[in-house]
Phi, psi and omega in degrees: 000286178234017180298128181076008183260158167267110184265121177264113181255127182203153170274132183313127178203173188294338184288333200273328178304315179289327176297315179297315178302316182295315180297319182292321191263329194230029178217169175268011181273053182282004175261019180276146175228133186253116182244112185239158172212161186122204181266103189301318185291347179291320176214074186290151173231166181286117181281153180199190180288348179260022181210158174208135179242139177248111182286148178297136174233151185267336183286157178299319181297318181295326178290319176298316180297323179302309185285331175293320178297316177301314179301316182299322179286321184289324187295333181264355182289147173284318176223150178239128172251111179266106183275092182083131180245076180261331187271101184296338181295336175297338180303323182296323178298315182287323180292320181281346180227075188305330183295337180294326185296323183296327183261014181262134175252110178276111176274105186284123181265331181132293181299327179291323177288313186281003171299336177305324184272350184291138181296133180255125187245347182231165177299322179301321178302315181292318181295314181299318180291326177297317179296317178298320180298316179303323183280313185302319183293345181252358176301138182287334186213152174235138176236132177197149177279341183251107183306322182299331179290327177290327175296319179294324177298322177291317182290314186277320187249357182071026181298130183242007183290161176295134184267133178231122174271126179208142178297319173072304191247137178304335179296340180266007184271159172299135178249124181277079182240135180298133178280090186288336183293331180281337189258353184270349179053036181282149185275340179267165177245129180264123186243129177261133178243110176075178181233000179194182178269007178296132180301341179294350175289341180052052184303315184297326179300318179290314182299324178295320179294324183277353185302329180297343182260009188298336180267359178275172181276080183230158167231133181248118180257132182238114182283113182229027188275346175207158184080166178073183178235166186300321181296316179294318180300313179298322180295317179295317180297316179298317181295315181296317181289327177294325182278320192238356180062226183287350177285346177266121185236102178283138176256106185248353180260136181290136179251151174293164180306311182293315180296323182298314182285332172296317178294319181298329181294343179275348182284145177260316187223144179230138178243128176233121185248028178295145176269002179215174178299121181196155175064028182301315180300318178294318182293317177301316180297317181293316178296323179290342175265000180082030180268156174276129184236134176245135179218169173280136188286332186270043179236154184293326181283333172298313179300319182294313180298321179296324180294338177273005182068024173282143180263109175233163183245145174291130183297341182268005179287163180285130181236148169227170178298325184287327184257013181301320185268134178288152180308138187299323179297320179292321178295320178295325176294322175303316180302315181297319181294314180298316183299320183277330185273314186259057181261157177299322180299316179294319179302311181297315179301317182294316180293320178295325178293319183283317190251350184291000000 
């Protein structure tokens, strides 16, 4: 079944269809097996003899069967890649089968790591996090594109696994998309606020900072098409329109991958106010298109981008309409760095080195 295989375990999400395609077509990792669970139709991938999906079931029996099936696939695997550790119920599989932890590579996504900082309000919250901690500290390996996040895993959870830096997901790669904002000679500036409707984007914090520019020739786009809840989305839209009127444009409809990056190419400046590592794929894409990017300085991905000699701005710096955009030579240098660092070739090499 999966004997001698590298089993990739993940909950269905937008990252994985392209990841699976890439591993199948362009790597020597032909011993990979993809084991997914969740709602398949939300982000479907091409099924084959190298994959198995467990659809969500509501009954108690279906849930027991789900985790028993996962265990059966994992126990025969040579290596296990756990893509994000959000599901605390997996802790029971690892605790009851200690040998699994040694051969597990935890691919840190961000939200799973920063759950440590999430406010706990019930006994279940504390118990679930305790179980995750017991498991994380015994994982044999950690994989992440951001070195600082692996340091935090060690600090917060006592993770002792071997650290591997890898781009991992195609969403984090350089995108060869024409920078339309530079060539259209438009007189206004298009500003992107955040990357989703998740409250961790701190949309109001950015909008408040930009309020001084409300009389300038700007358009402010706010991505609210996924994540978050309806009440929060309505609140952000109301706040934005109250501050900027028709210059505030909420994006509430989901776009295809291609349409999204075509639209992104029209943006001039992007502001991200996350207090933790988030939106890495979006930031890489924007820098790779030669856009000016603002982020919070006290984050692990800010430190990482800075270590690559990329020019990004601290979101708390003083801004005017005239200095919003970074110097073009510096932006072009950013493009070169992104192109050489976040390439498909590097992604494959890193994964083959870690998992081959």
